[in-house]
C-alpha positions, 0 to 999 in steps of 0.5 A: 337522439338514440336511446342511451342519449335520451336516458342520459338526458332524462337523468340530467333533467331529474338531477340524478347522477348528472355528474357521473353521466356527463363524465361517462358520456364525454370521457374518451375512454368511457364505457357505454352506460346501461340504459335499462333492463336487458332483453336476455340472450338465448345463448351466451357468446362463444368468445368474450374479450374484455381486455383486462390485464396489466396493460402495455404492448405485447400483452395477451388478449384474453378470451374469458369463455373460449380458447381463441386468445390473441395478442397486442401487436405493434410492428417494429419500425421499418428499416429503409434501404441505405441511400448511396451517394452519387446516385440519381433519383427519379420520382414516380407520382402515382394516380392523383385523381383523389387529390386534385378535387378535394385534397390538393394539399396532399398533392402539394405536399408530395411535390414540395417534398420533391422540390426540397429534396432535389439536391439532397437526393439528387432528384433529376426527373419526375414521372406521373403515371396518369389519372392526374385528375378525376373528372377532367374538370378544369378546377382539378387541372388548376389544382394539378397545375399549382402542384406542378408549379412547385417544381416548375423550372427546377425538375423536368417531368413527364406526364402520362394521360389516364382514363380519368384525364379524358372527357368520357365523351366521344373522342379522346378529349382532355384539358391536359394541354390547356394547363401543360402546354407543349411549348412550355415543355419544349423549353427544357433541353430534355424534351424530345417530340410529340406524336400530335402537334400541341398534344402531350398524350404521346410524347418522349423526353430524354434523361441522363442518369449517371452518364447513361443516356435514357429516353422516356416514352409516354403513351396514352391510355390504351394506345391506338394502332397508329400510336404503337407504330409511332412508338416503334419508330421512336424506339428504333430511332433512339436505339442508342438510349435505354428506354422507359415506357410510361403509360397508364393502364398496363398491369392487372391483378396478380402481376399479370398484364391486361389481356382482353382475351382472358375476359373479365378484366375490369377497366381494361385499356383494350378498345379504349374509346373504340380503339386501343391496346391493352398490356399484352398487346403493348408487350407483343406489338412494341415492348418486347421487340426493342433491345433498349427497353428496360422498364414499363411504369404504370398506374390505373388499378387502384384496388391492386395498389402495387405490382411488379414483374420482369420478363426477358424480351426478344433480344435478351434484355430484361424488362422490369414492369411495375404498377403503383397506384395508392389512390384508394388505400385509405385516401392514398396518403401521398405515397411516392415511388422513388427509384434510386439509380446507383452509380454502378449503372446497373442497380436500381433501388425501389422505395416507397415513401409518404411525405404526408405520413412520413412512412417508408412503407404503406400499411399494405405491406406491414404486419405479419399478414400484409395485404401485399408482399413487402417486396412490392414496395421496397426492393432492388433490381438489376438492369440487364442489357440485350446481347451486344448492348452492354455499352448502353449500361456503361456509367461514368461513375465507378461502382467503387464510389458507392457510399451508403448514407442512412436515410431518415424518414423525412428524406434527410440524413440520419438515423430512423426515429423509433415509432411510438407504440400505437396499440396497448392494453391500458390496464383498465380493461380497454384496448387502445389504438391511437393511430389509423396507420396499420402499425398496431392492432389486436391480433385475433384467431381466425377460428373465431368465425372461420367455417361458421354458418351463423355468426355475430360479432359485437364490439363496444368502442369509442372513436378517437380520431377526427378522420378515418379512411377505410379503417376496420374495427373488426376484420377477418381476411384471407387472400381475396376473401374478407368479412369485416366492419369498417369506417370509410370515413368518420360518418360512412360505415360499411359491413362487408363480405368479399369472396375472391375479390367480389364484394357485397356490402351494407353501407350507411351514413351514421351519426358518429362523434369523436369521443362518443362511445359506440356499440356495433353488431354485425350478424350473418345468418346462412338461412336467414331469408327464405333459405338465403344468407342474410347480413345485418348490421346494428349501431347503438341498438338500431338496425342500420342495414340488412342485405340478402347475400350470395356469399357463404361465410362458411366457404371463405378462405379466411386466414387472419383476424384483427381488431383494428387498425382503428384509432379508438378505445375498445371496451369489449368484443364478443363473438356468437355462434348464432345471429343475434336478434334485434331485441337481443342487440337492443338488450345488449346495448342497454346493458353495456359491455360489462353484463351478459344476461342469459335466459334462465 
């Protein structure tokens, strides 16, 4: 029981203010109740947001001390690319390693949407980029098998083997072939052949899209030399077909290909299990050599989420290369990559959709300072054949047959529903954010913390959501740099500094209850411990973590600040230009959000 709870308990025992205390403790929009005299601050905060105002969306966030104001931000609903009748759809399933163990219901929902929209969107094929499971555990494969049973016999599919689909023991050992048997796959007229008898890790299947002939060549994680040689033979033997290469590890950060000669690349497919080609090796040894290769589709890099590049191959054909892996983005949320091949035979529309959240773009590409370029989630590209290979792109459906049909968020025809305003000032001194989806938050000026050598931020709020997944309370970001406090889950919290993608963090399990008011403080002292930077975090007046860090906050290239996205009610945010001491934190917690006590 924390200090505030003990105080309320005592008040209840003596019968003083019992009704008022209970109401304050249980109400979802209650402010923390003061619990005794406050230890005074040595200096006042430099900025203070009490969220007073007339309320509503689009309102200003007023700083009562400094000049760095902000505003309530609500993103307008996204408009999807129009659907075209007579198109053929190919659905790409990103890494599902995060679903197969603990959240198979998300995997099932993804596959259910594919099955239900087969006829409506003419879904003819499904591709999985690999990491079907997390630990190659039989229970996970059973869950994956159940998910695929939803479309079994309805839609042919091609699987890739990811690094998590292997045993992590010597040899390329996997249960994949026990649950997805080659003999069952051969029942489809689309099935081609395998590299090794009885094994799906390297195989190919045929597709027909708008009258065009295609081949999908699935290659193992970090293909071995002999597999690359086999793949070259397959593409030569089927040079009358347009080709898609499906493999797990290929693109890296910044839309570069994995290239071991550059060094420092994490989770590289190079030398996988002692042998194996990375992305650049695959490009040079296989992909660029063939005039019929149109696309490469991969996953694997869960902290990059999405990527895309296009390159001209040796024969003049353009190869479109895309990465899709949402597994670490707030739990993945069931996002799919949907490829719509238009009936003109040359245009491909790339869409992103989650049947779980019914969003047509993920939170990564929303807002005025998105983490990723929105065109990485929804864009159009043109197929370009090699010299002399134009007949491969001939389609049986005339381009004149293109008919645009509005796309509903759930995949049906109709208009897009207008999203609710997920963030607002309620007119009672509080900022309310009622969704964790990134569609609304409070915008802050980055100058609140940018360039400082010492800083503290302090926030009073009440969680209102049952579940959180990497939802930030307060965050300052810029490129690969960041400084923030986030809920990983409801009870796992993290104060973090990130410089150029390198993170140092304090992570703790915190006893948090929905609708219980909270007080969080994060302090940064550049000269905190023998001249070394010190990061500290406090929850409800108690120190929850302290860490010496090598990262200097003053050197981070921060460009934006936010309150949220986080499903909660915010009572006050304060910024200080010095690290609060433990007694000052305890004193502020005791005083509550409405009173600032300064040393006289």
